[in-house]
C-alpha positions as CSV (number, residue, x, y, z in Angstrom):
1,X,9.6,-37.2,7.2
2,X,6.2,-38.1,5.9
3,X,5.5,-39.2,9.5
4,X,6.7,-35.8,11.3
5,X,5.0,-33.7,8.5
6,X,1.2,-35.4,9.2
7,X,2.3,-34.9,12.8
8,X,2.5,-31.4,12.5
9,X,-0.8,-30.9,10.2
10,X,-2.4,-32.6,13.0
11,X,-1.4,-30.4,15.5
12,X,-2.1,-27.1,13.6
13,X,-5.4,-28.5,12.6
14,X,-6.6,-29.7,16.2
15,X,-5.0,-26.4,17.7
16,X,-4.9,-23.3,15.1
17,X,-7.4,-24.3,12.2
18,X,-10.9,-23.4,13.8
19,X,-10.1,-20.3,16.5
20,X,-7.8,-18.7,13.7
21,X,-10.3,-19.2,10.9
22,X,-8.2,-21.3,8.8
23,X,-10.0,-22.9,5.9
24,X,-7.1,-25.5,4.8
25,X,-4.5,-27.2,6.1
26,X,-2.4,-28.6,3.6
27,X,0.5,-31.1,3.5
28,X,3.2,-30.0,1.2
29,X,3.8,-26.5,-0.5
30,X,0.2,-26.2,-2.7
31,X,1.7,-23.5,-5.6
32,X,-1.9,-23.2,-6.7
33,X,-4.1,-22.2,-3.5
34,X,-7.7,-22.2,-4.4
35,X,-8.9,-18.4,-3.3
36,X,-11.8,-20.2,-1.6
37,X,-9.0,-22.0,0.4
38,X,-7.4,-18.9,2.2
39,X,-6.8,-17.9,4.7
40,X,-4.5,-21.6,4.5
41,X,-1.4,-23.2,6.0
42,X,0.9,-25.5,4.7
43,X,3.3,-27.9,6.0
44,X,6.0,-28.8,3.8
45,X,9.1,-30.8,3.9
46,X,12.6,-28.9,2.9
47,X,15.4,-31.2,3.6
48,X,16.8,-34.0,6.0
49,X,20.0,-34.2,7.6
50,X,21.7,-37.4,8.7
51,X,24.3,-37.0,11.8
52,X,26.3,-39.7,13.2
53,X,26.0,-39.5,17.1
54,X,28.5,-42.4,17.6
55,X,29.6,-45.0,15.5
56,X,26.7,-47.2,15.9
57,X,24.1,-44.1,16.3
58,X,22.6,-41.5,14.1
59,X,20.1,-38.6,14.6
60,X,18.0,-37.2,11.6
61,X,17.0,-33.6,11.3
62,X,13.9,-32.5,9.5
63,X,13.8,-29.2,8.0
64,X,10.2,-28.2,7.6
65,X,8.7,-24.9,6.4
66,X,5.0,-24.0,8.0
67,X,3.8,-21.4,6.0
68,X,0.7,-19.0,6.5
69,X,-0.9,-17.6,3.3
70,X,-3.3,-14.9,3.0
71,X,-5.0,-13.2,0.2
72,X,-3.2,-10.1,-0.1
73,X,-6.6,-8.2,-1.8
74,X,-8.5,-8.7,1.5
75,X,-6.0,-6.1,3.0
76,X,-5.5,-3.3,0.2
77,X,-6.4,0.0,1.6
78,X,-7.4,-1.1,5.0
79,X,-5.4,1.2,6.6
80,X,-3.4,4.6,5.0
81,X,-0.5,4.0,7.1
82,X,0.2,0.0,7.3
83,X,-0.4,-2.9,5.6
84,X,-2.6,-4.7,8.0
85,X,-2.0,-8.3,6.0
86,X,1.3,-8.5,7.0
87,X,0.5,-8.3,11.1
88,X,-2.6,-10.4,10.3
89,X,0.1,-13.0,9.7
90,X,1.9,-12.8,12.6
91,X,-0.5,-13.0,14.8
92,X,-1.7,-16.3,13.5
93,X,2.0,-17.3,13.5
94,X,3.2,-16.1,16.7
95,X,1.2,-14.0,18.4
96,X,2.2,-13.5,22.0
97,X,0.0,-13.4,26.0
98,X,-0.3,-10.0,27.1
99,X,2.3,-9.0,29.9
100,X,6.3,-10.2,30.8
101,X,5.9,-13.9,29.6
102,X,6.3,-13.4,25.8
103,X,4.6,-16.7,25.5
104,X,2.7,-17.5,22.4
105,X,-0.8,-17.8,22.5
106,X,-2.1,-21.0,22.4
107,X,-3.8,-21.0,19.2
108,X,-0.9,-19.9,17.3
109,X,1.1,-22.0,15.1
110,X,4.0,-21.4,16.8
111,X,2.7,-22.7,20.1
112,X,1.0,-25.5,18.5
113,X,4.6,-26.9,17.0
114,X,6.5,-25.7,20.0
115,X,4.6,-27.1,23.1
116,X,3.8,-30.2,21.5
117,X,6.9,-31.7,19.4
118,X,8.6,-30.6,23.0
119,X,7.1,-33.7,24.5
120,X,6.8,-36.0,21.6
121,X,8.1,-39.4,22.2
122,X,9.9,-39.8,18.7
123,X,11.0,-36.3,17.9
124,X,12.6,-32.8,19.5
125,X,12.2,-29.7,18.2
126,X,14.9,-27.5,18.8
127,X,15.3,-23.6,19.3
128,X,16.6,-23.4,15.8
129,X,14.0,-21.4,13.3
130,X,13.5,-18.4,11.7
131,X,10.0,-17.0,10.6
132,X,9.9,-14.4,7.4
133,X,7.0,-12.2,6.3
134,X,6.4,-11.1,3.0
135,X,4.5,-11.0,-0.3
136,X,3.9,-13.7,-3.0
137,X,2.1,-14.4,-6.2
138,X,0.7,-17.5,-6.3
139,X,-0.5,-17.2,-10.2
140,X,-4.4,-16.8,-9.3
141,X,-3.9,-13.8,-6.9
142,X,-1.3,-12.0,-4.5
143,X,-0.4,-13.4,-1.4
144,X,0.7,-12.2,2.1
145,X,2.8,-14.9,3.8
146,X,4.3,-15.8,6.8
147,X,7.1,-18.9,6.3
148,X,8.6,-20.2,9.4
149,X,11.5,-23.0,9.1
150,X,11.9,-25.3,11.8
151,X,14.4,-27.8,12.6
152,X,13.1,-31.1,14.1
153,X,15.4,-34.1,15.3
154,X,14.5,-37.5,15.6
155,X,15.8,-39.3,18.8
156,X,18.9,-41.1,18.6
157,X,18.4,-44.7,16.9
158,X,20.9,-47.7,15.9
159,X,21.8,-48.6,12.8
């Protein structure tokens, strides 16, 4: 699990951090995120499932959470009709190119993970996944968060 989480942290750091103004990319869920480090992205292990493929082969399925954290106070009173922080989190996570392709932009979390792990020699990112948007309170301040939960499959290995 450590190897794949580290790989995802490196992918996000390389393609999302600077263009999107992310101040920190953390390995693990940092419950007390320093205010000076927001906006931040956290990549956290959630669980491992071990499946038998044949009587001599297994595959591991890693469930991983990727969370974009914004300071909610930065978005209070920015619009009289919408809370813009949720949409800012959505843009960092999954902004799409204009036109009909619906492909994620290259500086989004979704693109960094999907387009890199599909070609990885050791792992395969399956289509399963979900992105949730909401609010949290990280003890120090209120946050807007976008959480993507993905499943990464190891290549089949022999026991």
